TORVO-105386 format. One line per 8 residues: for each residue x, y, z of C-alpha. Coordinates in steps of 0.02 Angstrom, whole numbers. Layout:
// TORVO-105386
X/Y/Z; ...
//
This chain:
// TORVO-105386
-227/-139/83; -380/-256/108; -431/-261/-70; -274/-267/-163; -351/-359/-312; -462/-181/-335; -333/-83/-311; -232/-167/-458
-383/-171/-555; -421/16/-551; -228/71/-586; -238/-42/-745; -397/50/-797; -290/227/-741; -143/156/-843; -229/114/-1008
-327/303/-981; -163/398/-976; -109/308/-1143; -286/339/-1232; -265/520/-1152; -152/568/-1275; -294/611/-1393; -442/712/-1381
-571/561/-1395; -457/463/-1262; -451/607/-1153; -645/612/-1126; -642/447/-1082; -601/483/-908; -768/452/-872; -722/264/-879
-587/236/-744; -682/359/-636; -832/247/-639; -757/90/-621; -641/159/-461; -797/235/-387; -896/69/-403; -762/-44/-338
-735/79/-180; -896/128/-138; -1048/18/-235; -1022/-160/-282; -829/-205/-243; -761/-175/-67; -928/-118/12; -1010/-291/-32
-847/-395/19; -827/-295/184; -1017/-322/241; -996/-519/223; -811/-541/289; -872/-418/454; -1013/-546/477; -928/-706/457
-748/-687/513; -689/-651/691; -556/-485/736; -606/-413/550; -641/-249/630; -477/-245/716; -421/-290/527; -508/-144/468
-442/-36/599; -259/-60/553; -267/-80/375; -295/26/227; -460/4/127; -390/32/-45; -230/124/-66; -77/16/7
-2/87/135; 86/36/307; -16/-36/435; -85/98/561; -13/69/748; -155/9/869
//
């Protein structure tokens, strides 16, 4: 993954939500991990870093083509 720290952060919050989901109040708190995951993937997390790296790192487009963006997966063949 290109953003293992963001993936780890999201899984931590989802894990905490799973613990809290035992109660009705905790179950209703699903908005927290949903919003955090969306923010990291679509708004201020990965997109911000990706734009900067695309401008400053040579060969970054090839790296993006073969590496998953958020969820750890094996590299794509190229």
